Each structure stands twice: as structure tokens, then as C-alpha cells.
C-alpha positions in Angstrom: 64.7 94.3 51.4 63.4 96.4 54.2 60.3 96.8 56.4 58.1 99.9 55.9 56.4 101.7 58.9 53.4 99.5 58.4 55.5 96.5 58.9 55.3 95.4 55.4 58.3 93.9 53.6 59.4 96.0 50.7 61.8 94.2 48.2 64.4 95.8 46.0 63.0 97.8 43.3 59.7 98.0 44.7 59.7 101.8 45.8 61.3 102.7 42.5 59.0 101.1 40.6 56.0 102.6 42.4 57.5 106.2 41.6 57.9 105.2 38.1 54.3 103.9 37.9 52.9 107.1 39.3 54.8 109.1 36.5 53.5 106.8 34.0 49.7 106.5 35.0 49.4 110.0 36.6 47.0 111.2 39.4 43.9 109.6 38.0 45.1 106.1 39.3 44.9 104.5 42.7 48.2 103.1 44.0 48.5 100.5 46.6 51.4 98.3 47.8 51.6 94.8 49.6 47.9 94.2 48.4 46.8 90.7 49.9 46.2 88.4 47.0 42.6 87.5 48.5 41.5 91.0 48.5 41.8 91.0 44.5 39.6 87.9 44.1 35.9 87.9 43.4 33.7 86.6 46.3 33.3 83.1 44.5 37.1 82.5 44.6 37.7 83.6 48.1 36.9 80.2 49.6 39.1 78.5 47.4 42.4 79.9 48.4 44.9 77.8 50.2 46.6 78.6 53.5 49.6 79.9 51.9 47.7 82.0 49.4 46.0 83.7 52.4 49.3 85.1 53.3 50.6 86.2 49.9 50.7 89.9 49.0 51.2 91.7 45.6 53.7 94.2 45.3 52.0 97.1 43.6 48.4 97.3 42.4 47.4 100.2 40.2 43.6 100.8 39.7 42.7 102.8 36.5 39.5 104.4 34.9 36.9 104.7 37.8 33.6 103.4 36.5 31.6 105.8 38.7 32.3 109.1 40.3 32.7 107.5 43.8 35.7 105.9 42.7 34.7 102.5 44.3 34.8 100.3 41.2 37.4 100.4 38.6 37.4 99.4 35.0 41.2 98.2 35.1 43.2 96.7 37.9 46.9 96.0 37.2 49.1 94.0 39.4 52.6 94.5 39.3 55.0 91.8 40.6 58.6 93.0 41.1 60.4 89.6 40.5 63.9 89.1 41.8 66.0 86.1 40.8 64.5 84.1 43.5 61.3 83.5 41.4 63.3 81.7 38.9 63.2 78.6 41.1 61.0 75.8 39.9 58.6 75.8 43.0 58.3 79.5 43.2 57.6 79.7 39.5 54.8 77.2 39.9 53.2 79.0 42.8 53.7 82.4 40.6 52.0 80.9 37.7 49.0 79.8 39.8 48.9 83.3 41.4 48.9 85.1 37.9 46.3 82.8 36.3 44.0 83.3 39.3 44.5 87.0 39.2 43.7 87.1 35.5 40.8 84.9 35.7 39.5 87.6 38.4 39.9 90.4 35.8 43.3 91.6 36.7 46.1 92.5 34.4 49.4 91.1 35.7 52.9 92.6 34.6 56.0 90.8 35.9 59.0 93.1 36.2 62.1 90.7 36.1 65.4 91.5 37.7 67.2 90.1 34.6 65.1 92.6 32.2 65.3 95.5 34.6 68.7 95.7 36.3 68.6 99.5 36.9 65.4 99.2 38.6 66.9 96.8 41.2 69.8 99.2 41.7 67.0 101.8 42.6 68.2 103.9 39.7 64.9 105.5 38.6 66.3 107.4 35.6 67.7 104.5 33.9 64.9 102.2 35.0 62.0 104.3 33.5 62.5 102.5 30.1 63.0 99.2 31.6 59.5 99.5 33.4 57.9 100.8 30.3 59.1 97.9 28.2 57.8 95.5 30.9 54.4 97.0 30.6 54.4 97.0 26.8 54.7 93.2 27.0 51.1 93.2 28.4 49.4 93.8 25.2 46.1 94.9 26.7 47.8 97.8 28.6 48.2 101.0 26.8 50.5 103.6 28.3 
């Protein structure tokens, strides 16, 4: 883990995953890192978040297919959570499930990229990790690449 120039914590595999996703989805997408959880919620949901959820961020968010020429509204928002083995713990899994369901109820697709399934990604080996990341995306049936 390291801290980028904006003071954001960047976990293992996140920078490599972002490079791969930019290759997969291309220039017509918008890419963001460390997006606050609350920023992805509809207004009706924002007053329901817990103090902990107010601090949560999502590793990578990809917005696809703008609905208008101003690119202010998007047809698809895909959240990529780069999950190391820490996320295998019972309490963390429970929080992750609540987060995932809340994002889905707010119109986001959620793709979990697990360390056990993508070992080369967590070694920051882009060439070997490309197929791992594409396979993780393929598990989300609604996303076509």
C-alpha cells in the first residue's frame, strides 16, 4: 500500500488494474480512483449511511456510455473493488456485502477482483494480469467487454 500525491491510500494491484481497465474500456469511459462511497448513492440514500460508510472509498470507478453530449450522466457505472486477503475476514465480508448491495440498489455494477483469483495483478505484473482481470469482469454477466 502507498499514498498517492492526493493523500489517497492505493492498495496493491490498484494501479495495474486501472491500466488494464483503460485498455479494456478505452477512451470513451471516465475513470476515477478512491471514489467516496456516498458519491455513488442517489440522494434518497445519502442520509442513510453510517459514520463508517461516510469514510469508505471505492478503488476504481468506470463510467461508460454517456447519456448526453455533456457527459454529465452515464448509462453504466462499474465499481471495481480490488480485494486482498484481508477482505476474507468475517466482519469485513459483512461490511463488503452491505456496500455491494447498496451500490447495486443505486444502479452500479460491482466487480470484485480477488487476490486469490488474480495473483499476478497483486504482483503488479500487467501482462500476466490482463486475463485475470478480464475473467473477473466476465463473472458480472451484465457487463460486456
